[in-house]
N, C-alpha and C positions, 0 to 999 in steps of 0.2 A: 834516493828517488822513490821508487815504488817498493814498498816493503811487502813481501808475500807472507811474512810471518806475523802480520799485524792481527790476523784472526786469532781469537782466543784458542788456546790449545786444550783439547779435551784430556782429562786425566785418564789414566789407564782403567780405573774402575768404571767410569761412564762408557768408555769404549767397549769394555767387556759386556756391560749390561745391554748395550745397543746390539752387539753381535749375537747375544743369546736371546734377544727379544724378551728381556726380563721386564715383567709388568707388575712386579710386586708393589711398587710404590705408586701405582696408578689407582685412584679410587674407583671402586666398583659402583656402577650405576644400576639402580633398580629400574629396568626397562618397562616393566608392567606399571609401576607407579608413574613413570614419566609419560607413558602412553595414555594412561587414564587422565592425567593432568592436562595433556594436550587435547584429548577428546572432550573433556569438560569445557575447556576454553573454546574449542571449536563449536560445541553445541551451544554454549552461551552466546558466542558471536553470531551463529546462524539464527538463534532465537531472537536476538536483538534486531538483526536484519529483517527477519520475517515480521516481527512486530511493527517495524518502521514501514515496511511495504504494505502490510495490511492496513495500518493506520492511514497511510497515504491514499490507498484505494477507497477506504471508507469516506475520507474527506472528499474525494473527487465524486464518489457516488452520491453523497448527500448534496453536494453542490449541483450536480446534474439533475438529480430528481427534484430538488427544490426549484431550480430554474424551469424544468419542464412543467411542474405543477402551476407555477406562476403564469407561464404562457398559456397552458391549457385553461386556466380559470379566466384569463383575459379574453381568449378566443370565445369561450362558451358564453361569458357575459356579454361580449360584443354581439355575438350572433343572436342571443336572446333579445337584446335591446332592439336590434335591427328587425327581427321578426315581429316584435311587439309593435313597432312603429308602422310596419307594413300592414299588419292586421288592423291597427287603429285607423290608419288612413284609408285603406281600400276595402276592408272586409267586414267591418262592423256595421250593424244596422242601427238605425236611429234609436238612441237611448240604451244601446247595448254596450257592456264593458268589453275590454280586450279579452279577459278570461272567459266571459260568456261566449264571445265569438269563437275562441279557440275550442271550447267544449262543443259548440255547435258544429264546427268544421270537422271535429274528430268523431262526431256521431254520438257524443255523450249526452245524457239527459242533464238538464239544469238542476243544480242542487239547491 
């Protein structure tokens, strides 16, 4: 039925090594080199993440600034057109241009 002896038997030499904590056949690891390799990998990974984040922020920044400039330009141009029409319709004198009327209202001498 159930065989308890199915597990492999350790030979006496292995038992003795285990009892003595013999580590002669375990390869030695240079921990300094291993740590430096891990640190280089971590720095490289962090640098890649940092570059990606900074690149993303710059892309967002350029999109936002570009959008703002388009809106600003549109508003300023719209306001200028509106004020020119108001000056032309209501504030110019006979034979006077819009620019001359604006200069007159600002107190500037005609050029």
